[in-house]
ROBARO-337888 format. One record per residue (C-alpha): residue number from 1; x, y negated, z; residue in three letters. Coordinates in pm, whole numbers, plus 50000, padded with zeros to 5 digits. Layout:
ROBARO-337888
 pos  east north    up code
 NUM     X     Y     Z  ALA
...
end
This chain:
ROBARO-337888
 pos  east north    up code
   1 71296 85942 96451  MET
   2 71085 85662 96320  THR
   3 70919 85427 96560  ALA
   4 70553 85392 96545  VAL
   5 70337 85053 96585  PHE
   6 70003 85115 96753  THR
   7 69881 84796 96850  TYR
   8 69561 84661 96651  VAL
   9 69556 84331 96498  PRO
  10 69277 84099 96501  ASP
  11 69008 84148 96199  ARG
  12 69034 83904 95911  GLY
  13 69400 83999 95822  PHE
  14 69525 83958 95461  SER
  15 69698 84192 95277  SER
  16 69907 84072 94961  ASP
  17 69987 84334 94687  ILE
  18 70210 84267 94395  THR
  19 70319 84515 94140  PRO
  20 70684 84440 94029  SER
  21 70649 84468 93680  VAL
  22 70954 84403 93386  LEU
  23 70838 84227 93077  GLU
  24 71009 84168 92763  ILE
  25 70843 83899 92510  LYS
  26 70945 83904 92172  PHE
  27 70975 83599 91945  GLY
  28 70676 83682 91741  ASP
  29 70444 83630 92059  GLY
  30 70433 83987 92135  TYR
  31 70556 84104 92489  SER
  32 70612 84466 92642  GLN
  33 70522 84548 93001  ARG
  34 70646 84821 93222  VAL
  35 70636 84923 93554  SER
  36 70991 84804 93754  GLU
  37 71107 85123 93983  GLY
  38 70940 85452 94128  VAL
  39 70770 85235 94411  ASN
  40 70658 84932 94222  SER
  41 70368 84802 94447  ILE
  42 70517 84537 94658  ASN
  43 70254 84454 94991  GLN
  44 70245 84252 95262  LYS
  45 70011 84210 95543  TRP
  46 69955 83876 95729  SER
  47 69856 83959 96111  LEU
  48 69756 83796 96415  LYS
  49 69738 83942 96758  PHE
  50 69535 83649 96939  LYS
  51 69491 83592 97317  ASN
  52 69611 83900 97420  ARG
  53 69712 83968 97757  SER
  54 70034 83887 97865  ASN
  55 70178 84243 97921  ALA
  56 70008 84332 97569  GLU
  57 70172 84066 97404  ALA
  58 70506 84130 97584  ASP
  59 70499 84481 97475  ALA
  60 70416 84349 97115  ILE
  61 70718 84119 97112  LEU
  62 70948 84374 97276  LEU
  63 70867 84630 96995  PHE
  64 70929 84366 96672  LEU
  65 71258 84255 96882  SER
  66 71387 84582 96927  ASP
  67 71388 84635 96527  ARG
  68 71596 84312 96506  GLY
  69 71370 84209 96179  GLY
  70 71575 84507 95979  TYR
  71 71459 84827 96105  GLU
  72 71148 84982 95986  SER
  73 70885 85165 96184  PHE
  74 70564 85306 96078  ASP
  75 70210 85172 96115  TRP
  76 69861 85228 95983  THR
  77 69662 84943 95834  PRO
  78 69326 84935 95980  PRO
  79 69058 85078 95770  ASN
  80 69314 85326 95615  SER
  81 69406 85698 95722  SER
  82 69765 85661 95536  THR
  83 70100 85545 95770  MET
  84 70318 85321 95585  VAL
  85 70669 85216 95673  ARG
  86 70707 84845 95713  VAL
  87 70956 84589 95859  ILE
  88 70854 84259 96043  ALA
  89 71144 84016 95938  LYS
  90 70997 83734 96165  SER
  91 70707 83643 96398  TRP
  92 70565 83356 96611  LYS
  93 70450 83326 96972  GLU
  94 70199 83101 97115  ALA
  95 70111 83052 97496  ILE
  96 69716 83052 97462  THR
  97 69662 83002 97866  SER
  98 69855 83100 98173  GLN
  99 69738 83481 98115  PHE
 100 69725 83512 97746  THR
 101 69942 83468 97417  LYS
 102 69894 83491 97050  SER
 103 70159 83635 96791  ILE
 104 70154 83638 96410  SER
 105 70351 83818 96181  THR
 106 70371 83961 95819  THR
 107 70467 84317 95749  PHE
 108 70635 84410 95448  ILE
 109 70599 84747 95308  ARG
 110 70951 84923 95263  VAL
 111 71049 85263 95080  TYR
 112 71334 85450 95224  GLU
 113 71428 85804 95254  VAL
end
């Protein structure tokens, strides 16, 4: 069973959407484009979890560490009702006070069976 990430990131996150397209250019200036593969929409979310309690931050860090940067997990982006499968290859931790930490990471959408 796939793990589910349930922590809510701060508002103001960004999403980067890049279609994967194959393009053939012909010598006379013409070109032809086609979608590359079945799942050709690449999507990334740059997320921040600012000034979270040490307990919540540690739980987020443990969740990410347990997946090791390669194991996928399910996540529902804010303002969406559709769960997606993602990975987090890296993350940053900042100690913001004696009682709080901030975390930043990028979730990358993956397509798996």
